[in-house]
N, C-alpha and C positions, 0 to 999 in steps of 0.2 A: 139521552138525546142522540148520542153518537151511534148507538146500536139501531135506533129508529131510522136514522139517515142511511146507514149501511143496508138495512132491509129495503128501504125505499129505492135505493140505487140498484140493488139486486133485482127487485121486481121490474123496474124500468128496463133493465138490461134484458131480462127474460122476454118481456113484451116486444122489445125491439128485435130480438133474434127471431121471434116467431113471425114478425112482419116481413122478414126478408124471404123472398121466394126463390125457387130454383128456376133456371132458364126453361123455356117451354118451346116445343116444336109446334109452330102455328099451323103446319101442314098435316099434323096427325092428332093433335090433342083435342079432347072434347071441350065443350064450352065452359064447363065448370073449372077444368084445369087451367084454361086460358085466363079466365076471370080471376082465379086465385093467384096466378103467377105474375100478371101484368098490372102495373099501377095505372089507375084511371080507366080500366076496362072492367065494367060490371058484367053481370050475366047476360044482359040484353045485347050489349056490344059484342060479347064473346059469341053469342048465338048468331049474330050477324056475320061474324068472321067465318064461322063454320058453314053457314048457308052460302056465303059468297064463294068459299073454297069448293063447296060441293057443286055449285052451278057453273063457276068460271074456271076451275082448275086450281092447281097448287100455286102458292105464292112463290115468286122467283127471288124477290128481294123484300126486306122488311118494309121498304117504302111503298110496296104494293098495297099495304094495309090502308093507305089513304084512299083507295078505291072503295073501301067499306064506309058506308054512311056513318058519320059521327066520329070517325077517327082521323085526326089531323097529324101534321108533322110534329107538333109539340109532344103529343102522346107517344109517337114513335121514338123521338129523340130521348124521352125520359126512360123508355124501356129497351132501348137498342141492345144493351148487353144481355138482356134476358130473352130476346127473340131469336129463336133458332128456326132454320128452314129444313134441316135434316136431323136425324137422330145420331149421325156420326159425330164424334167429338171433333172439335176444331183442331186442325193440324197446323201448327206454325211452320212456315218454310224453314228448312234447314239452312244454316249458314254455309256459304260456299268458302272453302279454304282458298285463300289467295296466297300464292307462293311469294316468299320474301325475295326482294331483289338481291342478286348476288353482286357484291362489289369486289372486283379484283384489284389487287395492289398495283400501283403504277409501276411500270417497267422503266427503269433508268437506262439511259443509253450507255452508261459506264457500269461495268460489273464490279 
């Protein structure tokens, strides 16, 4: 029984890993790639995304997807981390070094 449970857990893990998609650039990807990568976006909605982008121009923000019929804020919120607008990797701002305050010893009036 224990081995059966281990096999079942392994199978579930494999299916879960396959369900996780990589981020997708909505400004360059084809409809199939978009539908595979984004949750709640089937092939028809993905085709609508590509059509909108072709007719109106590139998306400037992920929220611009709400202009595509059938795509709402909940769908965007659910997929926010997987929606890319460029192929360039996200660059996190570098931390700015803040100099430490220099504390000088108090000078006594008497030497």
